[in-house]
N, CA, C and O atoms as a GROMACS GRO file, in nm:
protein
  408
    1MET      N    1   0.534   0.311  -7.061
    1MET     CA    2   0.438   0.246  -6.973
    1MET      C    3   0.434   0.316  -6.836
    1MET      O    4   0.326   0.339  -6.781
    2VAL      N    5   0.550   0.349  -6.783
    2VAL     CA    6   0.555   0.416  -6.652
    2VAL      C    7   0.480   0.548  -6.658
    2VAL      O    8   0.395   0.575  -6.572
    3GLU      N    9   0.508   0.630  -6.757
    3GLU     CA   10   0.446   0.762  -6.767
    3GLU      C   11   0.294   0.750  -6.784
    3GLU      O   12   0.218   0.828  -6.725
    4GLN      N   13   0.250   0.654  -6.863
    4GLN     CA   14   0.107   0.635  -6.884
    4GLN      C   15   0.037   0.593  -6.755
    4GLN      O   16  -0.073   0.638  -6.725
    5THR      N   17   0.101   0.507  -6.679
    5THR     CA   18   0.042   0.461  -6.554
    5THR      C   19   0.039   0.573  -6.451
    5THR      O   20  -0.060   0.589  -6.380
    6VAL      N   21   0.147   0.650  -6.443
    6VAL     CA   22   0.151   0.764  -6.352
    6VAL      C   23   0.039   0.862  -6.388
    6VAL      O   24  -0.028   0.916  -6.299
    7ALA      N   25   0.017   0.885  -6.517
    7ALA     CA   26  -0.090   0.974  -6.561
    7ALA      C   27  -0.226   0.922  -6.515
    7ALA      O   28  -0.312   1.001  -6.476
    8GLN      N   29  -0.248   0.792  -6.521
    8GLN     CA   30  -0.374   0.733  -6.475
    8GLN      C   31  -0.395   0.757  -6.325
    8GLN      O   32  -0.506   0.787  -6.282
    9PHE      N   33  -0.289   0.745  -6.246
    9PHE     CA   34  -0.299   0.772  -6.103
    9PHE      C   35  -0.338   0.918  -6.080
    9PHE      O   36  -0.418   0.947  -5.990
   10ARG      N   37  -0.285   1.007  -6.158
   10ARG     CA   38  -0.312   1.151  -6.140
   10ARG      C   39  -0.453   1.188  -6.184
   10ARG      O   40  -0.508   1.288  -6.137
   11GLN      N   41  -0.513   1.109  -6.272
   11GLN     CA   42  -0.646   1.140  -6.324
   11GLN      C   43  -0.758   1.080  -6.240
   11GLN      O   44  -0.875   1.115  -6.261
   12ARG      N   45  -0.726   0.993  -6.148
   12ARG     CA   46  -0.831   0.921  -6.074
   12ARG      C   47  -0.820   0.946  -5.924
   12ARG      O   48  -0.712   0.973  -5.871
   13ASP      N   49  -0.935   0.936  -5.858
   13ASP     CA   50  -0.935   0.945  -5.712
   13ASP      C   51  -0.886   0.814  -5.651
   13ASP      O   52  -0.820   0.815  -5.547
   14LYS      N   53  -0.919   0.702  -5.715
   14LYS     CA   54  -0.880   0.570  -5.664
   14LYS      C   55  -0.830   0.486  -5.780
   14LYS      O   56  -0.892   0.481  -5.887
   15LEU      N   57  -0.719   0.420  -5.758
   15LEU     CA   58  -0.665   0.328  -5.858
   15LEU      C   59  -0.572   0.231  -5.788
   15LEU      O   60  -0.483   0.270  -5.713
   16LEU      N   61  -0.592   0.105  -5.815
   16LEU     CA   62  -0.504  -0.001  -5.766
   16LEU      C   63  -0.450  -0.077  -5.885
   16LEU      O   64  -0.525  -0.107  -5.979
   17ILE      N   65  -0.323  -0.107  -5.883
   17ILE     CA   66  -0.266  -0.192  -5.987
   17ILE      C   67  -0.183  -0.300  -5.919
   17ILE      O   68  -0.126  -0.279  -5.812
   18ALA      N   69  -0.177  -0.414  -5.982
   18ALA     CA   70  -0.094  -0.524  -5.933
   18ALA      C   71   0.015  -0.550  -6.036
   18ALA      O   72  -0.012  -0.563  -6.155
   19VAL      N   73   0.137  -0.555  -5.988
   19VAL     CA   74   0.251  -0.573  -6.077
   19VAL      C   75   0.338  -0.685  -6.022
   19VAL      O   76   0.366  -0.689  -5.902
   20THR      N   77   0.381  -0.774  -6.108
   20THR     CA   78   0.479  -0.875  -6.069
   20THR      C   79   0.613  -0.831  -6.126
   20THR      O   80   0.633  -0.839  -6.247
   21PRO      N   81   0.704  -0.785  -6.042
   21PRO     CA   82   0.828  -0.726  -6.092
   21PRO      C   83   0.920  -0.822  -6.166
   21PRO      O   84   1.000  -0.777  -6.248
   22GLU      N   85   0.911  -0.951  -6.140
   22GLU     CA   86   0.998  -1.042  -6.211
   22GLU      C   87   0.952  -1.062  -6.354
   22GLU      O   88   1.035  -1.070  -6.445
   23GLY      N   89   0.823  -1.069  -6.375
   23GLY     CA   90   0.770  -1.082  -6.510
   23GLY      C   91   0.806  -1.211  -6.580
   23GLY      O   92   0.804  -1.218  -6.702
   24THR      N   93   0.839  -1.314  -6.504
   24THR     CA   94   0.881  -1.440  -6.563
   24THR      C   95   0.851  -1.554  -6.468
   24THR      O   96   0.818  -1.530  -6.351
   25ARG      N   97   0.861  -1.675  -6.516
   25ARG     CA   98   0.840  -1.792  -6.429
   25ARG      C   99   0.972  -1.859  -6.395
   25ARG      O  100   0.973  -1.969  -6.339
   26SER      N  101   1.081  -1.796  -6.428
   26SER     CA  102   1.212  -1.856  -6.398
   26SER      C  103   1.297  -1.758  -6.321
   26SER      O  104   1.257  -1.644  -6.298
   27ASN      N  105   1.413  -1.801  -6.280
   27ASN     CA  106   1.499  -1.722  -6.194
   27ASN      C  107   1.565  -1.605  -6.269
   27ASN      O  108   1.672  -1.620  -6.327
   28ALA      N  109   1.499  -1.492  -6.267
   28ALA     CA  110   1.547  -1.373  -6.336
   28ALA      C  111   1.674  -1.320  -6.270
   28ALA      O  112   1.690  -1.328  -6.148
   29GLU      N  113   1.761  -1.266  -6.350
   29GLU     CA  114   1.885  -1.206  -6.298
   29GLU      C  115   1.856  -1.076  -6.223
   29GLU      O  116   1.925  -1.043  -6.127
   30GLN      N  117   1.756  -1.004  -6.268
   30GLN     CA  118   1.719  -0.879  -6.202
   30GLN      C  119   1.570  -0.854  -6.221
   30GLN      O  120   1.506  -0.915  -6.307
   31TRP      N  121   1.517  -0.764  -6.140
   31TRP     CA  122   1.377  -0.727  -6.152
   31TRP      C  123   1.360  -0.612  -6.249
   31TRP      O  124   1.451  -0.530  -6.265
   32LYS      N  125   1.246  -0.606  -6.312
   32LYS     CA  126   1.207  -0.488  -6.386
   32LYS      C  127   1.155  -0.390  -6.282
   32LYS      O  128   1.076  -0.428  -6.195
   33LEU      N  129   1.197  -0.265  -6.289
   33LEU     CA  130   1.171  -0.170  -6.181
   33LEU      C  131   1.062  -0.069  -6.213
   33LEU      O  132   1.051   0.033  -6.145
   34GLY      N  133   0.981  -0.096  -6.316
   34GLY     CA  134   0.873  -0.004  -6.349
   34GLY      C  135   0.780   0.019  -6.232
   34GLY      O  136   0.734   0.131  -6.210
   35PHE      N  137   0.750  -0.086  -6.155
   35PHE     CA  138   0.660  -0.072  -6.040
   35PHE      C  139   0.713   0.033  -5.942
   35PHE      O  140   0.636   0.110  -5.885
   36TYR      N  141   0.845   0.034  -5.923
   36TYR     CA  142   0.905   0.129  -5.828
   36TYR      C  143   0.895   0.272  -5.884
   36TYR      O  144   0.859   0.365  -5.811
   37HIS      N  145   0.927   0.289  -6.011
   37HIS     CA  146   0.923   0.422  -6.072
   37HIS      C  147   0.780   0.476  -6.077
   37HIS      O  148   0.759   0.596  -6.059
   38ILE      N  149   0.684   0.390  -6.101
   38ILE     CA  150   0.543   0.432  -6.099
   38ILE      C  151   0.508   0.483  -5.961
   38ILE      O  152   0.454   0.593  -5.947
   39ALA      N  153   0.538   0.404  -5.858
   39ALA     CA  154   0.504   0.444  -5.721
   39ALA      C  155   0.571   0.575  -5.682
   39ALA      O  156   0.508   0.662  -5.622
   40LYS      N  157   0.697   0.588  -5.716
   40LYS     CA  158   0.773   0.709  -5.680
   40LYS      C  159   0.714   0.831  -5.751
   40LYS      O  160   0.686   0.933  -5.686
   41GLN      N  161   0.693   0.823  -5.882
   41GLN     CA  162   0.645   0.938  -5.958
   41GLN      C  163   0.499   0.972  -5.928
   41GLN      O  164   0.461   1.089  -5.931
   42ALA      N  165   0.418   0.871  -5.898
   42ALA     CA  166   0.277   0.895  -5.869
   42ALA      C  167   0.254   0.926  -5.720
   42ALA      O  168   0.143   0.959  -5.679
   43ASN      N  169   0.359   0.915  -5.642
   43ASN     CA  170   0.352   0.938  -5.498
   43ASN      C  171   0.248   0.847  -5.432
   43ASN      O  172   0.162   0.892  -5.356
   44VAL      N  173   0.259   0.718  -5.464
   44VAL     CA  174   0.170   0.617  -5.406
   44VAL      C  175   0.255   0.508  -5.341
   44VAL      O  176   0.371   0.490  -5.378
   45PRO      N  177   0.198   0.436  -5.245
   45PRO     CA  178   0.275   0.331  -5.177
   45PRO      C  179   0.286   0.204  -5.259
   45PRO      O  180   0.208   0.178  -5.350
   46ILE      N  181   0.386   0.126  -5.222
   46ILE     CA  182   0.402  -0.010  -5.274
   46ILE      C  183   0.356  -0.101  -5.160
   46ILE      O  184   0.413  -0.099  -5.051
   47ILE      N  185   0.254  -0.179  -5.186
   47ILE     CA  186   0.202  -0.272  -5.086
   47ILE      C  187   0.243  -0.412  -5.130
   47ILE      O  188   0.197  -0.462  -5.233
   48LEU      N  189   0.328  -0.474  -5.052
   48LEU     CA  190   0.375  -0.608  -5.088
   48LEU      C  191   0.267  -0.711  -5.060
   48LEU      O  192   0.197  -0.704  -4.959
   49ALA      N  193   0.253  -0.807  -5.149
   49ALA     CA  194   0.165  -0.922  -5.131
   49ALA      C  195   0.255  -1.045  -5.131
   49ALA      O  196   0.331  -1.067  -5.225
   50LEU      N  197   0.246  -1.123  -5.027
   50LEU     CA  198   0.340  -1.231  -5.006
   50LEU      C  199   0.267  -1.364  -4.986
   50LEU      O  200   0.187  -1.379  -4.894
   51ALA      N  201   0.297  -1.461  -5.072
   51ALA     CA  202   0.242  -1.595  -5.059
   51ALA      C  203   0.350  -1.686  -5.002
   51ALA      O  204   0.460  -1.694  -5.056
   52ASP      N  205   0.318  -1.755  -4.894
   52ASP     CA  206   0.411  -1.849  -4.833
   52ASP      C  207   0.350  -1.988  -4.849
   52ASP      O  208   0.252  -2.021  -4.783
   53TYR      N  209   0.409  -2.068  -4.937
   53TYR     CA  210   0.352  -2.199  -4.968
   53TYR      C  211   0.367  -2.299  -4.854
   53TYR      O  212   0.280  -2.384  -4.835
   54GLN      N  213   0.475  -2.290  -4.777
   54GLN     CA  214   0.492  -2.383  -4.665
   54GLN      C  215   0.392  -2.354  -4.554
   54GLN      O  216   0.330  -2.445  -4.499
   55ALA      N  217   0.376  -2.226  -4.521
   55ALA     CA  218   0.282  -2.189  -4.415
   55ALA      C  219   0.138  -2.183  -4.464
   55ALA      O  220   0.045  -2.175  -4.384
   56LYS      N  221   0.121  -2.188  -4.596
   56LYS     CA  222  -0.012  -2.177  -4.657
   56LYS      C  223  -0.081  -2.047  -4.615
   56LYS      O  224  -0.197  -2.045  -4.575
   57THR      N  225  -0.005  -1.937  -4.627
   57THR     CA  226  -0.058  -1.806  -4.592
   57THR      C  227  -0.036  -1.707  -4.705
   57THR      O  228   0.052  -1.723  -4.790
   58PHE      N  229  -0.117  -1.605  -4.702
   58PHE     CA  230  -0.103  -1.492  -4.794
   58PHE      C  231  -0.112  -1.368  -4.707
   58PHE      O  232  -0.206  -1.354  -4.629
   59SER      N  233  -0.015  -1.278  -4.720
   59SER     CA  234  -0.014  -1.161  -4.633
   59SER      C  235   0.030  -1.036  -4.708
   59SER      O  236   0.080  -1.042  -4.821
   60PHE      N  237   0.010  -0.926  -4.642
   60PHE     CA  238   0.055  -0.796  -4.690
   60PHE      C  239   0.148  -0.742  -4.581
   60PHE      O  240   0.105  -0.662  -4.498
   61PRO      N  241   0.275  -0.783  -4.581
   61PRO     CA  242   0.363  -0.759  -4.466
   61PRO      C  243   0.410  -0.616  -4.448
   61PRO      O  244   0.448  -0.578  -4.337
   62VAL      N  245   0.409  -0.536  -4.552
   62VAL     CA  246   0.464  -0.401  -4.536
   62VAL      C  247   0.411  -0.310  -4.647
   62VAL      O  248   0.380  -0.353  -4.758
   63VAL      N  249   0.402  -0.184  -4.612
   63VAL     CA  250   0.370  -0.079  -4.708
   63VAL      C  251   0.494   0.009  -4.717
   63VAL      O  252   0.544   0.059  -4.616
   64ILE      N  253   0.543   0.027  -4.837
   64ILE     CA  254   0.666   0.105  -4.858
   64ILE      C  255   0.633   0.229  -4.939
   64ILE      O  256   0.574   0.221  -5.047
   65TYR      N  257   0.671   0.342  -4.886
   65TYR     CA  258   0.661   0.468  -4.961
   65TYR      C  259   0.800   0.493  -5.017
   65TYR      O  260   0.893   0.518  -4.941
   66PRO      N  261   0.816   0.488  -5.149
   66PRO     CA  262   0.949   0.505  -5.207
   66PRO      C  263   1.013   0.636  -5.160
   66PRO      O  264   0.953   0.743  -5.163
   67GLY      N  265   1.137   0.622  -5.116
   67GLY     CA  266   1.211   0.738  -5.066
   67GLY      C  267   1.319   0.781  -5.162
   67GLY      O  268   1.309   0.760  -5.284
   68ASP      N  269   1.421   0.840  -5.107
   68ASP     CA  270   1.531   0.891  -5.189
   68ASP      C  271   1.639   0.786  -5.214
   68ASP      O  272   1.731   0.809  -5.293
   69ASP      N  273   1.628   0.671  -5.146
   69ASP     CA  274   1.728   0.566  -5.162
   69ASP      C  275   1.662   0.440  -5.219
   69ASP      O  276   1.619   0.352  -5.145
   70MET      N  277   1.655   0.436  -5.351
   70MET     CA  278   1.588   0.324  -5.417
   70MET      C  279   1.652   0.191  -5.378
   70MET      O  280   1.581   0.094  -5.354
   71GLU      N  281   1.782   0.184  -5.371
   71GLU     CA  282   1.849   0.058  -5.339
   71GLU      C  283   1.810   0.008  -5.200
   71GLU      O  284   1.789  -0.111  -5.181
   72ALA      N  285   1.801   0.098  -5.103
   72ALA     CA  286   1.759   0.058  -4.968
   72ALA      C  287   1.615   0.008  -4.969
   72ALA      O  288   1.583  -0.092  -4.904
   73ASP      N  289   1.529   0.077  -5.043
   73ASP     CA  290   1.390   0.032  -5.054
   73ASP      C  291   1.383  -0.106  -5.117
   73ASP      O  292   1.309  -0.193  -5.070
   74LEU      N  293   1.458  -0.127  -5.224
   74LEU     CA  294   1.458  -0.257  -5.293
   74LEU      C  295   1.511  -0.368  -5.202
   74LEU      O  296   1.457  -0.478  -5.202
   75GLN      N  297   1.615  -0.341  -5.127
   75GLN     CA  298   1.669  -0.442  -5.036
   75GLN      C  299   1.564  -0.483  -4.933
   75GLN      O  300   1.555  -0.600  -4.897
   76GLN      N  301   1.485  -0.387  -4.887
   76GLN     CA  302   1.378  -0.418  -4.792
   76GLN      C  303   1.272  -0.507  -4.860
   76GLN      O  304   1.223  -0.602  -4.800
   77ILE      N  305   1.239  -0.475  -4.982
   77ILE     CA  306   1.140  -0.554  -5.057
   77ILE      C  307   1.192  -0.696  -5.080
   77ILE      O  308   1.120  -0.793  -5.055
   78TYR      N  309   1.315  -0.709  -5.126
   78TYR     CA  310   1.374  -0.842  -5.151
   78TYR      C  311   1.374  -0.925  -5.022
   78TYR      O  312   1.341  -1.043  -5.024
   79ALA      N  313   1.411  -0.862  -4.912
   79ALA     CA  314   1.417  -0.935  -4.783
   79ALA      C  315   1.279  -0.987  -4.744
   79ALA      O  316   1.267  -1.098  -4.693
   80HIS      N  317   1.175  -0.908  -4.765
   80HIS     CA  318   1.040  -0.954  -4.731
   80HIS      C  319   1.001  -1.073  -4.818
   80HIS      O  320   0.946  -1.170  -4.766
   81PHE      N  321   1.027  -1.067  -4.947
   81PHE     CA  322   0.994  -1.180  -5.033
   81PHE      C  323   1.075  -1.304  -4.995
   81PHE      O  324   1.026  -1.416  -5.005
   82ALA      N  325   1.198  -1.285  -4.952
   82ALA     CA  326   1.283  -1.397  -4.914
   82ALA      C  327   1.241  -1.460  -4.783
   82ALA      O  328   1.284  -1.571  -4.750
   83SER      N  329   1.157  -1.391  -4.706
   83SER     CA  330   1.115  -1.445  -4.576
   83SER      C  331   1.008  -1.554  -4.590
   83SER      O  332   0.977  -1.622  -4.493
   84ALA      N  333   0.952  -1.570  -4.709
   84ALA     CA  334   0.848  -1.671  -4.731
   84ALA      C  335   0.904  -1.788  -4.812
   84ALA      O  336   1.002  -1.773  -4.885
   85THR      N  337   0.842  -1.902  -4.796
   85THR     CA  338   0.882  -2.019  -4.873
   85THR      C  339   0.804  -2.020  -5.005
   85THR      O  340   0.682  -2.030  -5.005
   86PRO      N  341   0.875  -2.009  -5.118
   86PRO     CA  342   0.807  -2.008  -5.247
   86PRO      C  343   0.766  -2.149  -5.290
   86PRO      O  344   0.815  -2.248  -5.235
   87LYS      N  345   0.679  -2.156  -5.386
   87LYS     CA  346   0.637  -2.286  -5.439
   87LYS      C  347   0.755  -2.355  -5.506
   87LYS      O  348   0.772  -2.477  -5.493
   88HIS      N  349   0.837  -2.278  -5.578
   88HIS     CA  350   0.952  -2.333  -5.649
   88HIS      C  351   1.078  -2.254  -5.610
   88HIS      O  352   1.116  -2.161  -5.681
   89PRO      N  353   1.143  -2.289  -5.498
   89PRO     CA  354   1.261  -2.213  -5.453
   89PRO      C  355   1.371  -2.204  -5.558
   89PRO      O  356   1.445  -2.105  -5.560
   90GLY      N  357   1.383  -2.302  -5.644
   90GLY     CA  358   1.486  -2.300  -5.745
   90GLY      C  359   1.464  -2.195  -5.853
   90GLY      O  360   1.553  -2.168  -5.934
   91LYS      N  361   1.346  -2.136  -5.855
   91LYS     CA  362   1.314  -2.035  -5.955
   91LYS      C  363   1.316  -1.893  -5.899
   91LYS      O  364   1.273  -1.799  -5.966
   92LEU      N  365   1.366  -1.877  -5.778
   92LEU     CA  366   1.374  -1.742  -5.720
   92LEU      C  367   1.462  -1.653  -5.806
   92LEU      O  368   1.562  -1.699  -5.862
   93SER      N  369   1.426  -1.528  -5.816
   93SER     CA  370   1.510  -1.432  -5.887
   93SER      C  371   1.638  -1.410  -5.806
   93SER      O  372   1.640  -1.431  -5.685
   94VAL      N  373   1.741  -1.368  -5.873
   94VAL     CA  374   1.870  -1.347  -5.807
   94VAL      C  375   1.858  -1.250  -5.690
   94VAL      O  376   1.911  -1.281  -5.583
   95PRO      N  377   1.792  -1.134  -5.704
   95PRO     CA  378   1.786  -1.043  -5.589
   95PRO      C  379   1.720  -1.103  -5.466
   95PRO      O  380   1.763  -1.077  -5.353
   96VAL      N  381   1.617  -1.184  -5.485
   96VAL     CA  382   1.549  -1.246  -5.370
   96VAL      C  383   1.632  -1.363  -5.318
   96VAL      O  384   1.644  -1.382  -5.197
   97ARG      N  385   1.688  -1.440  -5.408
   97ARG     CA  386   1.769  -1.557  -5.368
   97ARG      C  387   1.885  -1.515  -5.278
   97ARG      O  388   1.923  -1.589  -5.188
   98GLU      N  389   1.941  -1.397  -5.303
   98GLU     CA  390   2.054  -1.348  -5.222
   98GLU      C  391   2.012  -1.324  -5.077
   98GLU      O  392   2.098  -1.320  -4.989
   99HIS      N  393   1.883  -1.308  -5.051
   99HIS     CA  394   1.832  -1.287  -4.915
   99HIS      C  395   1.770  -1.414  -4.856
   99HIS      O  396   1.746  -1.422  -4.736
  100TYR      N  397   1.744  -1.513  -4.940
  100TYR     CA  398   1.670  -1.632  -4.900
  100TYR      C  399   1.756  -1.722  -4.813
  100TYR      O  400   1.869  -1.756  -4.851
  101ARG      N  401   1.705  -1.762  -4.699
  101ARG     CA  402   1.783  -1.841  -4.604
  101ARG      C  403   1.708  -1.966  -4.557
  101ARG      O  404   1.733  -2.013  -4.446
  102LYS      N  405   1.620  -2.019  -4.637
  102LYS     CA  406   1.540  -2.137  -4.594
  102LYS      C  407   1.615  -2.265  -4.625
  102LYS      O  408   1.566  -2.374  -4.597
   0.00000   0.00000   0.00000
């Protein structure tokens, strides 16, 4: 899937995809990282989309260009998701829950 998506980015002038890294409605132990590998290999940014149910807002808080330190990039992503109040806090994935302080 990653290779096919990267190929699509290389074949087009414009392409946007939306990916939910958890891929589940419950508290996942870890994220699926295909979105990160796609962005890195296709040399495209990751634009976070963040819904905050308490504030009733939807934002795009940061654009991340994957670098050489995937773990640092992921920690930044997890922290941004943890900064918002989810609809179901009990269903946060483990990586986000570790940053969540609400």
